[in-house]
N, C-alpha and C positions, 0 to 999 in steps of 0.2 A: 176438721178443726181439732181433732184429738192429737194430731201430730204437731201442733203449734204450741210453743211454750206459753205460759201465762202472759208474759210481757208482750209477746207477739200478738196474742189474742186481744189484749187490751188496745193495742195500736189499731188493729183491724176494726175492732168494735168502734173506736173513736172516729176512725175515718168514715165508716158507714154512717154513724150517727150524724157527723157533721155534714155529710153530703145530703142527708135527708132534711135536716133542719134548714139549710140554705141561709140566706141573708134576710135581715129584717126588711130592707127595701131592695127587692131584686132589680137588677139592671141587666141589660144585654151583656155588658162587659163582665159582670160577676158570673153570669150564667155560663158564658164561654170559658172563663177562667176555671170554673168548677169542672166543666167537661174535660178540659185539657190538663187538669191537675196531675202531676207526675207522668204526663204523656211522654215527655222527652226522656226521662229515666227509663221508662218501660221500653221505649223504642230502641234506646241504646243497648239495653240488655238483649234485644232480639238481634240487632245487626249494628255493630259498632261502625262499620264503614258506610252503610247506607243511611243511617239515622241522621247525620248532619245535613245531608242533601234534602231529605224529606222535611226536616224541621225548618231549614232555611226557606224552602218553597212555601211552607205553611205560613211562616212569619211574613214573607214577602206578599203573599195573597191577602192576609189580614191587614197589613199595613197599606197596601196600594190599591187593591181591587175591590175589597168588600168593606170599605170604610167611608162610604158616602156620608158627609157631614150635613149637607144641605137637604132639607126635606124636598121631596118631589112634589111639584104642583099639579101634575097630570099623570094619569096612568101611562100615557104614551112616552113621557120622559123616563118613567121608571122602567118600562119595557125596553126602551133603547139602551138604557144603562145596564140592565140585567143581561141582555143579549150579548153585549160587549164583554161582560164580566161573568162568564159562566163558570169560571174556575178550571178551564182546560189544563192550564199549567200545573195546578195543584193536583188534579186527578192523575195527570201523566206521571208525576213523581210517585204517587201512591201505587199506581199500577206497576211501575218498574220495580219499586221496593218489594211489593208483595210477590210479584212473579219471580224476582231474583231470590227471595227467601224460600219460595216453594220449589223452584227448579234447580237449586244448587244442592250438591251432596252435603250431608251433615258432617 
């Protein structure tokens, strides 16, 4: 922390404080938003070419596969839904991104 100027330290402190406080009425959407805060910017810093593909796959997964609006009436219906929506596509893009980051020369 000593190498961070005062303004930078204040921003980091505020970010940590806000992430700990959370929201007054926590919801699944707010919790997910907190987890992925600044995720796109951080990913872009790591890999400007690969980041858009990873972010698009994450958005597609959250929009289409993991957004069941109707409550399940039985565990069998939930199990069937979860088997079909295991997130393979999402994991595939993450693996490709991570491996390409690790296996390419700096």
